[in-house]
C-alpha positions as a printed NumPy array, in Angstrom:
array([[ -0.17 ,   0.067,   0.02 ],
       [  1.412,   3.26 ,  -0.618],
       [  2.172,   5.642,   2.11 ],
       [  1.061,   9.271,  -0.266],
       [ -2.07 ,   9.356,  -2.027],
       [ -1.895,   8.695,  -5.615],
       [ -1.911,  11.739,  -7.108],
       [ -0.564,  15.162,  -6.558],
       [ -3.099,  18.101,  -7.147],
       [ -1.737,  21.07 ,  -5.523],
       [  2.233,  22.657,  -5.619],
       [  3.602,  25.105,  -3.129],
       [  6.727,  26.756,  -3.968],
       [  8.528,  28.268,  -1.034],
       [ 10.954,  30.897,  -2.303],
       [ 10.287,  33.35 ,  -4.66 ],
       [ 13.501,  33.956,  -6.238],
       [ 14.796,  32.756, -10.247],
       [ 14.391,  29.013,  -9.394],
       [ 11.122,  29.332,  -7.367],
       [  9.776,  31.706,  -9.972],
       [ 10.735,  29.2  , -12.486],
       [  9.184,  26.092, -10.675],
       [  6.036,  27.5  , -10.11 ],
       [  5.508,  28.376, -13.765],
       [  6.665,  24.463, -14.749],
       [  4.434,  23.55 , -12.676],
       [  1.573,  25.422, -13.937],
       [  2.023,  24.578, -17.396],
       [  1.597,  20.888, -16.395],
       [ -1.535,  21.751, -15.392],
       [ -0.873,  21.795, -11.404],
       [ -2.568,  24.141,  -8.727],
       [  0.127,  26.484,  -7.589],
       [  0.84 ,  28.239,  -4.277],
       [  4.107,  30.851,  -4.935],
       [  5.201,  31.756,  -0.931],
       [  7.712,  34.52 ,  -0.297],
       [  7.921,  36.458,   2.668],
       [  8.807,  39.482,   0.967],
       [  6.32 ,  41.089,  -0.984],
       [  8.571,  42.359,  -3.397],
       [ 10.038,  38.948,  -4.136],
       [  6.176,  37.99 ,  -5.193],
       [  6.308,  41.033,  -7.217],
       [  9.24 ,  40.22 ,  -9.198],
       [  8.249,  36.681,  -9.752],
       [  5.05 ,  37.838, -11.227],
       [  6.617,  39.506, -13.673],
       [  9.527,  37.005, -14.605],
       [  6.479,  34.748, -15.106],
       [  4.265,  37.117, -17.322],
       [  7.068,  37.626, -19.574],
       [  7.702,  33.934, -19.437],
       [  4.335,  33.618, -20.377],
       [  4.894,  36.404, -23.391],
       [  7.532,  34.834, -24.939],
       [  6.293,  31.804, -24.984],
       [  3.204,  32.877, -27.045],
       [  5.424,  34.768, -28.753],
       [  7.709,  32.017, -30.075],
       [  4.374,  29.672, -30.462],
       [  5.22 ,  27.529, -27.931],
       [  2.18 ,  28.287, -25.741],
       [ -1.407,  28.919, -27.479],
       [ -2.347,  32.775, -26.702],
       [ -5.518,  31.697, -25.359],
       [ -4.267,  29.579, -23.068],
       [ -2.117,  32.311, -21.168],
       [ -4.642,  33.326, -18.572],
       [ -5.59 ,  30.076, -18.032],
       [ -1.987,  28.946, -16.95 ],
       [ -1.379,  32.392, -14.898],
       [ -5.089,  31.472, -12.863],
       [ -3.436,  28.14 , -11.507],
       [ -0.946,  30.499, -10.204],
       [ -1.437,  32.288,  -6.375],
       [  0.824,  33.807,  -4.713],
       [  1.246,  34.336,  -0.59 ],
       [  3.139,  36.103,   1.679],
       [  1.9  ,  33.905,   4.936],
       [  3.625,  30.339,   5.372],
       [  0.617,  29.366,   7.086],
       [ -1.74 ,  29.471,   3.763],
       [  1.382,  26.993,   2.227],
       [ -0.698,  24.369,   2.088],
       [ -0.171,  21.52 ,  -0.307],
       [  0.307,  17.616,  -1.765],
       [  3.89 ,  18.765,  -2.906],
       [  5.812,  21.342,  -1.31 ],
       [  8.933,  22.517,  -3.155],
       [ 11.986,  24.017,  -0.916],
       [ 14.075,  27.064,  -2.745],
       [ 15.115,  29.389,  -0.817],
       [ 18.967,  30.455,   0.438],
       [ 21.069,  27.432,   0.407],
       [ 21.964,  27.472,   4.458],
       [ 20.636,  24.538,   6.03 ],
       [ 19.336,  26.186,   9.486],
       [ 16.96 ,  28.691,   7.095],
       [ 15.817,  25.639,   5.314],
       [ 15.262,  23.428,   8.264],
       [ 13.419,  26.551,   9.977],
       [ 11.559,  26.986,   7.002],
       [ 10.21 ,  23.155,   6.083],
       [  9.697,  22.998,   9.94 ],
       [  7.33 ,  25.284,   9.839],
       [  5.494,  24.292,   6.614],
       [  5.107,  20.456,   8.16 ],
       [  3.107,  22.244,  10.943],
       [  0.779,  23.097,   9.013],
       [  0.356,  20.215,   6.365],
       [ -1.075,  16.808,   6.765],
       [  1.818,  13.946,   7.639],
       [  1.139,  12.692,   3.701],
       [  2.533,  15.891,   2.132],
       [  5.94 ,  15.701,   0.373],
       [  8.417,  17.904,   1.335],
       [ 11.182,  18.35 ,  -1.381],
       [ 13.973,  20.74 ,  -1.671],
       [ 15.493,  22.36 ,  -4.353],
       [ 18.987,  22.427,  -2.402],
       [ 22.148,  22.391,  -4.922],
       [ 24.786,  21.774,  -2.662],
       [ 23.093,  20.803,   0.891],
       [ 22.808,  17.553,   2.383],
       [ 19.073,  16.08 ,   1.916],
       [ 20.075,  13.399,   4.865],
       [ 20.824,  16.522,   7.094],
       [ 17.746,  18.222,   5.654],
       [ 15.362,  15.297,   6.356],
       [ 16.614,  14.06 ,  10.051],
       [ 15.757,  17.854,  11.218],
       [ 12.042,  17.194,   9.989],
       [  9.151,  14.898,  11.133],
       [  8.345,  11.871,   8.822],
       [ 11.942,  11.974,   7.042],
       [ 10.843,   9.528,   5.129],
       [  8.334,  11.575,   2.61 ],
       [ 11.424,  14.288,   2.439],
       [ 13.765,  14.051,  -0.242],
       [ 15.485,  16.051,  -3.249],
       [ 14.429,  17.94 ,  -6.453],
       [ 17.153,  19.74 ,  -7.826],
       [ 16.013,  21.99 , -10.98 ],
       [ 17.855,  23.967, -13.11 ],
       [ 18.323,  27.527, -14.355],
       [ 15.87 ,  28.378, -16.541],
       [ 13.528,  25.801, -14.311],
       [ 10.24 ,  26.139, -16.559],
       [ 12.548,  25.595, -19.987],
       [ 15.581,  22.88 , -18.457],
       [ 14.795,  19.3  , -18.896],
       [ 16.507,  17.862, -16.115],
       [ 15.745,  17.229, -12.552],
       [ 17.621,  15.552, -10.078],
       [ 15.746,  13.266,  -7.348],
       [ 17.723,  12.757,  -4.847],
       [ 17.759,   9.867,  -2.251],
       [ 18.469,  10.79 ,   1.38 ],
       [ 19.084,   7.745,   3.816],
       [ 15.194,   7.932,   5.613],
       [ 13.608,   8.604,   1.987],
       [ 10.724,   5.929,   1.332],
       [ 10.78 ,   4.462,  -2.229],
       [  7.261,   5.926,  -3.01 ],
       [  8.61 ,   9.208,  -2.075],
       [ 11.622,   8.941,  -5.017],
       [  8.57 ,   7.196,  -7.822],
       [  6.012,   9.817,  -6.995],
       [  8.842,  12.938,  -7.222],
       [  9.86 ,  10.679, -10.55 ],
       [  6.429,  10.832, -11.541],
       [  5.646,  14.413, -10.909],
       [  8.868,  15.754, -12.897],
       [  7.699,  13.409, -15.81 ],
       [  4.026,  15.326, -15.744],
       [  6.176,  18.39 , -16.097],
       [  7.943,  17.02 , -19.36 ],
       [ 10.741,  16.383, -17.574],
       [ 13.965,  14.079, -17.645],
       [ 14.381,  12.49 , -13.563],
       [ 17.097,  11.397, -12.772],
       [ 17.5  ,   9.401,  -9.524],
       [ 20.7  ,   9.645,  -7.59 ],
       [ 21.892,   9.26 ,  -4.038],
       [ 22.438,  11.843,  -1.455],
       [ 26.284,  12.801,  -1.615],
       [ 28.232,  16.33 ,  -2.168],
       [ 26.964,  17.95 ,  -5.052],
       [ 24.86 ,  15.063,  -5.913],
       [ 25.454,  14.259, -10.098],
       [ 25.416,  17.53 , -11.82 ],
       [ 27.56 ,  20.155,  -9.581],
       [ 29.96 ,  17.026,  -8.747],
       [ 31.042,  16.635, -12.637],
       [ 30.39 ,  20.114, -13.251],
       [ 32.275,  21.863, -10.919],
       [ 35.543,  21.986, -12.381],
       [ 34.038,  22.991, -15.398],
       [ 33.789,  26.365, -13.76 ],
       [ 36.892,  25.823, -11.265],
       [ 39.448,  25.523, -13.845],
       [ 38.293,  27.946, -16.419],
       [ 38.975,  30.931, -13.433],
       [ 42.043,  29.235, -12.235],
       [ 43.003,  29.984, -16.283],
       [ 41.975,  33.609, -15.96 ],
       [ 43.314,  33.651, -13.078],
       [ 46.903,  32.758, -14.255],
       [ 46.716,  34.398, -17.191],
       [ 46.037,  31.67 , -19.738],
       [ 43.164,  33.495, -21.393],
       [ 40.604,  35.832, -20.404],
       [ 36.8  ,  35.281, -19.697],
       [ 36.059,  35.998, -23.114],
       [ 38.419,  33.441, -24.994],
       [ 37.488,  30.458, -22.473],
       [ 33.813,  30.98 , -23.511],
       [ 34.345,  31.777, -27.252],
       [ 36.476,  28.149, -27.219],
       [ 33.936,  26.268, -24.826],
       [ 30.946,  27.351, -26.913],
       [ 33.025,  26.425, -30.443],
       [ 33.276,  23.072, -29.538],
       [ 29.645,  22.605, -28.663],
       [ 28.888,  23.568, -25.596],
       [ 25.354,  26.063, -25.423],
       [ 26.588,  28.219, -22.886],
       [ 30.713,  28.953, -21.999],
       [ 31.346,  28.597, -18.323],
       [ 31.2  ,  32.24 , -17.035],
       [ 27.884,  32.982, -19.116],
       [ 26.344,  29.698, -17.216],
       [ 28.048,  31.477, -13.796],
       [ 26.262,  34.619, -14.608],
       [ 23.134,  33.318, -15.111],
       [ 23.272,  30.269, -12.09 ],
       [ 24.365,  33.422,  -9.922],
       [ 28.143,  34.214,  -8.931],
       [ 26.128,  33.897,  -4.795],
       [ 24.892,  30.187,  -5.295],
       [ 27.881,  29.098,  -7.926],
       [ 30.151,  30.088,  -5.024],
       [ 28.211,  28.196,  -1.915],
       [ 28.021,  25.049,  -4.218],
       [ 31.694,  25.333,  -4.394],
       [ 31.947,  25.785,  -0.528],
       [ 30.199,  23.081,   0.146],
       [ 31.984,  20.748,  -1.71 ],
       [ 34.888,  22.137,  -0.736],
       [ 33.706,  21.287,   3.145],
       [ 32.707,  17.686,   2.29 ],
       [ 35.317,  16.765,   0.74 ],
       [ 37.839,  17.456,   3.54 ],
       [ 39.535,  20.912,   2.239],
       [ 41.002,  18.56 ,  -1.173],
       [ 42.401,  21.282,  -3.124],
       [ 41.098,  20.818,  -6.301],
       [ 37.501,  21.864,  -4.576],
       [ 38.889,  24.836,  -3.251],
       [ 36.655,  28.304,  -4.358],
       [ 37.931,  30.393,  -6.756],
       [ 39.317,  33.693,  -5.274],
       [ 37.656,  35.281,  -8.973],
       [ 34.248,  33.673,  -7.271],
       [ 34.909,  35.682,  -3.844],
       [ 35.629,  38.808,  -5.112],
       [ 32.261,  38.475,  -7.205],
       [ 29.901,  37.712,  -4.549],
       [ 31.873,  40.78 ,  -2.296],
       [ 31.222,  42.818,  -5.435],
       [ 27.854,  41.978,  -5.155],
       [ 28.743,  41.347,  -8.729],
       [ 26.507,  37.948,  -8.68 ],
       [ 25.426,  37.954, -12.72 ],
       [ 22.278,  38.917, -15.039],
       [ 20.048,  39.36 , -11.531],
       [ 22.457,  42.159, -10.207],
       [ 23.242,  43.109, -13.983],
       [ 26.723,  43.169, -13.555],
       [ 29.029,  39.162, -13.002],
       [ 31.788,  38.496, -15.785],
       [ 29.339,  40.478, -18.094],
       [ 27.705,  43.691, -17.925],
       [ 23.718,  43.583, -18.596],
       [ 21.154,  46.131, -19.371]])
């Protein structure tokens, strides 16, 4: 007998930043009723503008019929009140800090049924560490999307130490309903993508730091060899604060192995507030 209801009808996204708004749009496009939560009203306003712009772009590109736009938009509700964040599935997408994630998820777990599935979009923190602090840890897993979440197909479904197999299967099914390609992996530093891709970023920054090549040259040559985006353009899209947090997390998880040491260039960008597209400046300047 399955522990959870067979079908997820409602999805609550906790965190209305770039990832949260993208996940919300993706779920709404797939027909789910969505609650987008953020305690900062400004984040909700920005998320709504972003979602509406993305919907208009989809219409312009012929990926969404114009008469479907209002229907998709109406599936998304916003709220600044965690008490109103009640759903069959909660996806957390806030700052990469274990204490913050745990505190929010504990609050959300208290207002939801024990059968609500809880997923974290963390890109670097241990799912086992997150679920250990929550009630019914067997219903907690990782659901790691990639930016832009409404376009990128890959989703990592991460099994923590206590995650029940039914939780994994329901998240796999949900991901497929969104038109995604779910890949199940075991909780480990960086999961799969960030573990493998870390040196795509770190070695690129090292080459700039030692004068081997410029940012523009590295991006150009990587794109010429088949990569859709060079490492620096990609870091600007992801956000340097997020990229640095993942680098630091892996560096600590692997016992300060030199190959995972964060780049000084990363640290400098974050200290300068040059986080990429979301701040208007990163390795490149944005209007």
